[in-house]
N, C-alpha and C positions, 0 to 999 in steps of 0.2 A: 504494500500500500504506500502511496506517495502522499505526503502531506501537501496541502495547497501551496503552490509556489507563488512567488511575487517577483516583480521586476526590480525590486529594491536592491541596490548595490551595497547599501551602507552596512558596514560592520568593521570593527577593529579587532584583530585577533587578540585573545585575552592575555591575562596575567601581566600586569604592570601598566597597561596602557589603554584599556577600553573605556571609551566614553559611554555613558548609560544609553541603553537601547531606545529610551524615550527622547533622546536628543534629536534636534532637527537636522536635516541634511547639511545646513550651513555650518553646524558644529563639527562636521567631519571634512571640512575643506582646509586646504593649506595654500600658502602663497610662497613662491620661490623667493628667498631673501638674499641669495648670492648672485653674482654676475652670471654664472653659468652652472647649472646643476646637471650632473650626469645621471642618466637613467640606465640601470643595469638589468640584465636579463634574469639574474638571480640575486639573492641576498649576499653578494660578495663583490668586492672591488676587483677581483680577478676574473669575474664573468664578463661577457660581452656588453659593451655600451650600445644600447639600442637607439638612444637619441639624447640630445641635451636640451635643457629648458632655460629660457632667459629669465632674468630677474623680473618679478611681478606676475609671472604666470600662475594662474589659480588652478589647482588640481583637487580631485577628490581623493581622500585618504581611505583606502579599503581596509588596510590592516597595518598594525605596528608590531614589530617583534624586535627583541634584543639579542645581539650576538656579541662575539668577542670584538668585532669592529665597531660596535655601537648600535644605536637603534635604527632599524630599517622601516621605511614606510612603503607599502604597496600602493600604487597610485593609478588613477584613471583620469582622463581629461574631464572637463566640466560637463561635456555633452555626450559622454560615452559610458556604457555599462561595462566595457571590457578593460581589464587591467593592461596598463602600458608596460610596467616593469617595477623596479624597486629603486628607491633613492635613500640616501642617508638622511634621516629625519632632521639632522642638525641644519640642513640646507633649507628647511621650510619654517615659516612662521605658521603656527597652528594653534587652535584653541587648547587651553589647558586641559589635560586628560585626567580622568578620575581613576586612580588605581583600583583594580578589581581586588576583592577581598582575598582571592587566591594568591595574589602577588605577595602576600605577607608571609608565605611559607618559607621555610629555611631550607636546609639541605635535604630534608626528607619530603617526598610526596606522599600522598595518601591513597590507600586502596581499601575497599571494603571487602573482606573475605566473605564469600558466600557459599552456600549450598544451593545450587540452582533448582533443587527440588522443593525448597522451602525458603521463606524469607530469612534474611540474615539479621541477627540480633546484636552482633558484636562487630564494631569497627575498630581497627587498629592500624597504626602507621606501618608502612612498609617502605623500604628503599625503592624509589622509582627507578625506572630504567628502560632502555631500549635494548632489545635482545634479539638475536637471531632465533628463528623457530627452533624449538627443541622437542623431539629430535629433528635434525635438519631434513628438510623436504617433506615434513608431515603434511598429509593431504586430508582436507575436510570433505565430508559428504555434502551433497547439495542441500540447501535449506528449502523448506516448503515454499514453492512458488518462486524460487530464485535459482538461476543457473550461473555458476561462476564464469562460464564461457560467454556470457552476455556482454562482458566488458574485458578489456585487456587486463585490468586490475580492479580489485574492489578494496576499499578502505572500510573495514567493519568497525563500528563503534559499539562495543558491548557495554551497556549501561542498564541500570534499573532504577525505577522510581523509589525514592526513599533513601538512596545512597548520597550522603552529603558531599562526597568527593566528585560524584557525577554532577551534582548541582553546581559545584564550584568550577567545573570544566565546561559548562554549557556555552559560555561566551566563545570558547575556542571551537566547539563543534558548530556553533552558529556561523562562525567565520569560515569554516571549511565548506559549509553549505553554500555560502555566498561565492566562494572561490570556484566551486564546481559550476554553479550557474553562470558565472562569468567566463567559463571556458579555460580557467587557469589550471585545472587539475586533469590529469590523464586517468586517474583512478575514480571509480564511481563510489559515492558514499552510501553506506547502508547501516542504519541503526538496528541493532538486534537486542530485543528486550524480553525478559521473562514475564513482564506484565501483560495483562490482556490488552486487546486492541483499544478499547475505550480509554483505559488508564494510560497506556503507553503513548498513544497518539496525542492525548490531551497534555501529557507531560512535555512532549516535543513542541506542540503548538504554544503552550504557555511560555516556553523559553525561546520561541521564534527560531527553532532549529528546523529548517525546511529540507529534510532529506528523506529518502525512501526508508520505510520501516518494516520490520518483520517482528510480530509480537507473539507472546505466548510461547516463546522458544527457550528451552532449557539451555543455559549458557555452556554447560559442559559439552554440548554438541560442537562448540567452537574451541574446546580445550581451554576454556576460561574458568578460573577459579575465584576471581575477584573482579570487582568493578571500581572504576572504569578500566577497560582494556581496549586498545586499538590494535587491529590486525591488518596488515597489508597482504592481500591474497591474490595470486595470479589466476589466469583464466582456467587453469586445471584444478583449482581449489587448493593449491599448495601454499602454505604460509611462508611468506618471505621475511616479514619483520613483525615484531611484537613490541608494543609500548604499554607498560603496566602502570596504573595509578594516575593521579592528578599530575600533569606534566608541567615542568618549569619551562620558561621561554626557549631555552636551548633545545629541548626535545620537541617542543611544538614546532620549531623551525625545521627540525629533522623530519617530522611527520609531513609537513608541507612539501619539503624538497623531495621526499620519497614518492609522494602522490603526484608530483609534477613530472617525474621521470618516465 
């Protein structure tokens, strides 16, 4: 089932930098403040420069993420829904951003340990991480109504209603949905939840996360033992990457880059 989609481009990828979703489009615009601002194809100064922008150019800010090189802004032109590329945010005058609560996390991310046959009652911190699928090349069976071969890659978001670390990750998942609709991602987004369709779709809609959803699915079918978990799966159903827990900006960037390849 697909939640209703919207042509809205606006979202800032979370943790450290998201303006509230109730903000107006003007709150998510920036103006080039340097003489010439390079626009890169990826969030790295070593990637290709796709264009340069003159001082005074107004752009839409689609997302903001922090890396070792500083803060990166994914941008679009004022009259376009499609991402142009990435610029160093220091080259833009932009509205002051409100840090997400999740940005207050320290060196540990959070994951709620679950038994997918019954609701979880205990939440405890786990070290977050990006990990290769274990065992390597593990292949998942098709999910009801969904074929892995429908897309080159699928980015599965395994979440459940009532998981506080899923709640804290919603801004990131909302941003991923916006990136997919803008054509920036090669991977298709799929939210998989053990909650029933009414509860699960309502949870996504409440958080403005517009992605395809499969509901009432036991998460152990995905080899997932805690929420939130993000899986990158190829067209044969093989798990390529796994990210566990509420992710810091560095790993959010890693997810985006993997979904773009």
